[in-house]
C-alpha positions in Angstrom: -4.0 0.5 22.2 -2.7 4.1 22.5 1.0 4.7 22.5 2.7 6.3 25.5 4.5 9.6 25.4 7.8 7.8 25.9 7.1 5.5 22.9 6.2 8.4 20.7 9.3 10.2 21.8 11.6 7.3 20.9 9.8 6.9 17.5 10.4 10.6 16.7 14.0 10.2 17.8 14.4 7.1 15.6 13.0 9.0 12.6 15.3 11.9 13.3 18.4 9.7 13.5 17.3 7.4 10.7 17.4 4.3 12.9 16.0 1.2 11.4 14.1 -1.6 13.1 16.1 -4.3 11.3 19.0 -4.6 9.0 17.0 -5.7 6.0 18.2 -4.5 2.6 16.3 -1.6 0.9 16.0 -3.8 -2.2 14.1 -7.1 -2.0 15.4 -9.6 -4.6 12.9 -12.3 -3.6 10.6 -11.7 -6.6 13.5 -12.1 -9.0 14.6 -15.3 -7.2 11.1 -16.7 -7.3 11.0 -15.9 -11.0 14.1 -17.9 -11.6 12.6 -20.8 -9.7 9.5 -20.9 -11.9 10.9 -23.7 -14.3 11.0 -26.1 -11.3 7.2 -25.8 -10.8 6.3 -28.3 -13.5 8.6 -31.1 -12.3 7.4 -30.6 -8.7 3.7 -30.7 -9.7 4.3 -33.8 -11.9 6.1 -35.5 -9.0 3.2 -34.8 -6.6 0.6 -35.9 -9.2 2.4 -39.2 -9.9 2.9 -39.9 -6.1 -0.8 -39.3 -5.6 -1.8 -41.4 -8.6 0.5 -44.3 -7.6 -0.8 -44.2 -4.0 -4.4 -44.4 -5.1 -3.5 -47.1 -7.7 -1.9 -49.5 -5.1 -4.8 -48.9 -2.7 -7.3 -49.8 -5.4 -5.4 -52.6 -7.2 -3.8 -54.5 -4.3 -5.6 -53.0 -1.3 -2.4 -51.6 0.3 -2.7 -49.5 3.4 -2.3 -45.8 2.9 1.2 -45.7 4.4 2.3 -48.9 2.4 0.9 -47.4 -0.8 2.8 -44.1 -0.3 6.0 -46.0 0.5 5.7 -48.4 -2.4 5.0 -45.5 -4.8 7.9 -43.6 -3.5 10.5 -46.4 -3.9 9.1 -47.3 -7.3 8.8 -43.8 -8.6 12.4 -43.0 -7.6 13.7 -46.4 -8.9 15.7 -47.1 -5.8 15.1 -50.8 -6.2 14.0 -51.8 -2.7 11.6 -54.4 -4.1 8.0 -55.1 -3.1 6.9 -54.5 0.5 3.9 -56.8 0.0 2.7 -59.3 -2.7 1.6 -57.5 -5.9 -0.8 -58.8 -8.4 0.0 -59.0 -12.2 -2.1 -55.9 -12.8 -0.1 -54.2 -9.9 3.2 -55.1 -11.6 2.1 -53.6 -14.8 1.1 -50.5 -12.8 4.5 -50.5 -11.2 6.3 -50.6 -14.6 4.2 -47.5 -15.6 5.4 -45.7 -12.4 9.0 -46.6 -13.1 8.8 -45.2 -16.6 7.0 -42.1 -15.5 9.5 -41.6 -12.6 12.4 -41.8 -15.0 10.8 -39.3 -17.4 10.1 -36.8 -14.7 13.6 -37.2 -13.2 15.2 -36.6 -16.6 13.0 -33.6 -17.2 13.9 -32.2 -13.7 17.7 -32.7 -14.3 17.3 -30.9 -17.7 15.6 -27.9 -16.0 18.3 -27.9 -13.2 21.2 -27.9 -15.7 19.5 -25.1 -17.8 19.1 -22.9 -14.7 22.7 -23.5 -13.5 24.1 -22.8 -17.0 22.3 -19.5 -17.1 23.8 -18.6 -13.8 21.2 -16.0 -13.0 19.8 -17.8 -9.9 23.2 -18.3 -8.3 24.1 -14.7 -9.0 20.9 -13.5 -7.4 21.5 -15.7 -4.3 25.0 -14.3 -3.9 23.8 -10.7 -4.4 21.1 -11.2 -1.8 23.7 -12.4 0.7 25.8 -9.4 -0.1 22.9 -7.0 0.3 22.2 -8.4 3.8 25.8 -7.7 4.8 25.7 -4.2 3.4 22.4 -3.5 5.3 24.3 -3.9 8.6 26.7 -1.0 7.7 26.3 2.5 9.3 28.1 5.7 8.4 29.9 4.0 5.5 31.1 5.6 2.3 29.6 4.7 -1.0 32.3 4.7 -3.7 31.1 4.9 -7.3 33.2 3.4 -10.2 36.2 1.2 -10.0 39.5 2.5 -11.4 43.1 3.3 -10.2 41.8 6.0 -7.9 39.4 3.6 -6.2 42.1 1.1 -5.5 44.2 3.6 -3.6 41.2 5.3 -1.9 39.9 2.0 -0.6 43.4 1.1 0.8 43.4 4.3 2.8 39.8 3.7 4.0 40.6 0.2 5.2 43.7 1.6 7.0 41.4 4.1 8.7 38.8 1.4 9.5 36.1 3.3 7.5 33.6 0.9 6.0 32.8 1.4 2.3 30.7 -0.1 -0.6 32.0 0.0 -4.2 29.5 0.3 -7.0 30.4 -0.5 -10.6 28.6 -2.1 -13.6 31.5 -4.3 -14.8 30.6 -7.9 -15.5 33.7 -9.2 -13.6 32.9 -7.1 -10.5 33.1 -10.1 -8.2 36.6 -11.0 -9.3 37.7 -7.3 -9.0 36.3 -7.2 -5.4 38.3 -10.3 -4.5 41.5 -9.0 -6.1 41.4 -5.6 -4.5 39.8 -6.6 -1.2 36.5 -4.8 -1.5 34.5 -6.5 1.3 31.2 -5.0 0.1 30.3 -4.3 -3.6 27.3 -3.7 -5.8 27.1 -4.5 -9.5 25.1 -1.9 -11.3 25.1 1.7 -12.7 26.1 4.0 -9.8 23.8 6.8 -10.8 20.6 4.7 -10.6 18.4 4.8 -7.5 18.4 1.0 -7.5 22.2 0.8 -7.1 22.2 3.5 -4.4 19.5 1.6 -2.5 21.5 -1.6 -2.8 24.5 0.2 -1.3 22.2 1.2 1.6 22.8 4.9 1.0 20.1 5.9 3.5 22.5 5.0 6.4 25.7 6.1 4.7 27.9 9.1 5.6 28.7 10.2 2.1 29.6 9.4 -1.5 32.8 9.4 -3.5 32.4 9.3 -7.2 35.7 8.7 -9.1 34.8 8.2 -12.8 37.3 9.5 -15.4 34.2 10.7 -17.3 32.8 13.9 -15.9 29.2 13.2 -17.1 29.2 10.0 -15.0 30.2 12.0 -11.9 27.5 14.6 -12.7 24.9 11.9 -12.9 25.9 10.5 -9.5 26.0 13.8 -7.7 22.5 14.7 -9.1 21.1 11.3 -8.2 22.4 11.4 -4.7 21.0 14.9 -4.0 17.6 13.9 -5.4 17.6 10.7 -3.3 18.6 12.8 -0.2 15.5 15.0 -0.7 13.3 11.9 -1.3 14.2 10.4 2.1 14.3 13.8 3.8 17.7 13.4 5.6 20.6 15.7 6.3 22.9 16.3 3.3 25.5 13.7 2.3 29.1 14.6 2.0 30.0 14.2 -1.7 33.5 14.1 -3.0 34.3 13.9 -6.7 37.2 14.3 -9.2 37.4 16.4 -12.4 40.1 17.6 -14.8 39.1 21.1 -15.9 38.1 24.1 -13.9 34.8 24.2 -15.8 34.0 20.6 -14.7 35.0 21.4 -11.1 32.7 24.4 -11.0 29.8 22.4 -12.6 30.1 19.6 -10.1 30.2 22.0 -7.2 27.1 23.9 -8.4 25.3 20.6 -8.7 26.0 19.8 -5.1 29.4 18.2 -4.7 31.1 19.3 -1.4 34.6 18.9 -2.7 36.0 18.3 -6.2 39.6 17.4 -6.6 41.7 17.6 -9.8 44.3 14.8 -9.7 46.5 16.5 -12.2 46.6 19.8 -10.3 47.3 18.1 -7.0 50.2 16.2 -8.5 51.5 19.4 -10.1 51.4 21.3 -6.9 53.0 18.5 -4.9 55.8 18.0 -7.5 56.5 21.8 -7.5 56.7 21.9 -3.7 59.1 19.0 -3.6 61.2 20.5 -6.4 61.5 23.8 -4.5 62.2 22.1 -1.2 62.8 18.3 -1.1 62.2 18.2 2.6 58.6 19.1 1.9 58.1 15.5 0.8 58.7 14.2 4.3 56.3 16.7 5.8 53.6 15.8 3.3 54.0 12.0 3.8 54.4 12.0 7.6 52.1 14.8 8.6 49.5 15.9 6.1 48.8 12.6 4.4 49.5 10.2 7.3 46.6 8.6 9.2 48.8 7.9 12.2 49.8 11.4 13.1 48.2 12.7 16.4 47.8 16.2 14.8 45.1 17.4 12.4 45.4 20.2 9.9 41.9 21.6 9.2 40.3 24.6 7.5 37.6 26.3 9.5 35.4 28.9 7.9 34.3 32.0 10.0 30.6 32.7 9.5 29.0 36.1 9.6 27.4 35.3 13.0 30.5 34.0 14.6 31.5 35.8 17.8 35.1 35.9 16.5 34.2 37.9 13.4 36.0 41.4 13.3 38.1 40.4 16.3 41.9 40.3 16.4 43.4 36.8 16.3 44.9 37.2 19.8 41.5 38.0 21.3 40.3 34.5 20.5 43.0 32.9 22.7 42.8 29.7 20.8 46.3 28.5 21.8 45.8 29.3 25.5 42.4 27.8 25.8 42.3 24.9 23.2 46.0 24.3 22.4 45.5 24.9 18.7 47.4 27.2 16.4 46.3 29.2 13.4 49.0 28.8 10.8 47.3 30.6 8.0 44.3 32.8 7.0 42.7 32.6 3.6 40.7 35.8 3.1 37.4 35.8 1.1 39.1 37.6 -1.8 41.7 34.9 -2.2 44.6 36.5 -0.3 46.5 34.1 1.9 48.2 35.2 5.1 50.8 32.7 6.3 51.7 32.6 10.0 49.3 35.4 11.0 50.1 37.8 13.8 48.0 38.4 16.9 46.9 41.8 15.6 45.5 40.4 12.3 41.7 40.9 12.2 39.5 37.9 11.4 36.7 38.8 9.0 33.5 36.9 8.1 34.2 34.5 5.3 37.9 34.0 6.3 39.1 30.4 6.3 41.4 29.7 9.2 44.1 27.0 8.7 44.3 25.4 12.2 46.7 22.8 13.6 46.1 20.7 16.7 45.1 17.3 18.0 41.8 15.8 17.0 40.4 16.3 20.5 41.5 19.9 20.8 40.4 20.7 17.2 36.9 19.6 17.9 36.6 22.1 20.8 38.2 24.9 18.7 35.9 24.2 15.8 32.9 24.5 18.0 34.0 27.7 19.6 35.0 29.4 16.3 31.6 28.6 14.8 29.7 29.6 17.9 27.7 32.9 17.9 28.4 33.5 21.6 31.7 34.4 23.2 33.0 31.5 25.3 32.8 31.9 29.1 36.4 30.8 29.5 37.5 34.2 28.1 36.0 36.0 31.1 38.8 34.7 33.2 41.7 35.8 31.0 
């Protein structure tokens, strides 16, 4: 049966947007679970064989009906003690004693197998992990956070407050207890840089990755693995955020593909210096820049070479009149920063505009600044 043009269109759209037909995990744990259940095969086979042997024995020795023979074998084999459902001959009673002993032996063996499997804990862990993977598979546009530490605790608090779903990956043995303590609703136990762990975190439908290891090589491994995985599944680039201590490590991570690399020590130093110079700055940082509840956004927008605004004066853009946003600073490509720029300041390609406005207005302004064509609204000004 040939597919219609409409079906083909929706299939292409689904591939483009990475829609999935179902919310199944990318990693199937069924083979591992079945492997853990293998020890139960022998008790089950022995039970079936003894049930079959007992049924045939009662039919042959005391001429029971098929149903009566199955029932008598069952209650004898399980030693429930219901008694005889029909008169049994002396040979039949000897046969019954054999079934009782065989049933007790198989039952003891089965209990031993069950206790051994439970003590190992592997089967229960796999069942819990499978349930978790199915929950993770339902997530869309979530953040994958690699490594648990003091940064992760604070970052996840902010993500929960902003209602952004996230999955934490770490290889600690007590990851389940950590997740309960710090309220990680979704977590994966494993090495974050491995493809297996990234698949378990359902990276294919994630928005981005945050890697927070105190060890730079760990972060390098994660960034490299994510970029390789991204190419394998042929999707648009992930947003990758990382941390590092030295300028060399920051540069290295950026060259490998990290979109943003933060240095906690430098951020703390800058903030402490700002508060020392002007204590009121603390209130501004807490209530405006770092608050999720503020109606205003502070954003950096880079002017491309093809942008219509390139080589124009700031006042010619009419950003405040048209989009109710304000440019409070311009960072030039050479590193020079112009605070509170004037209307006659020329915007050059590569300049980064520091813009303030509401989220709704900022979205419009961002689109206009990055556009290659002059907005039609300016024709009426």
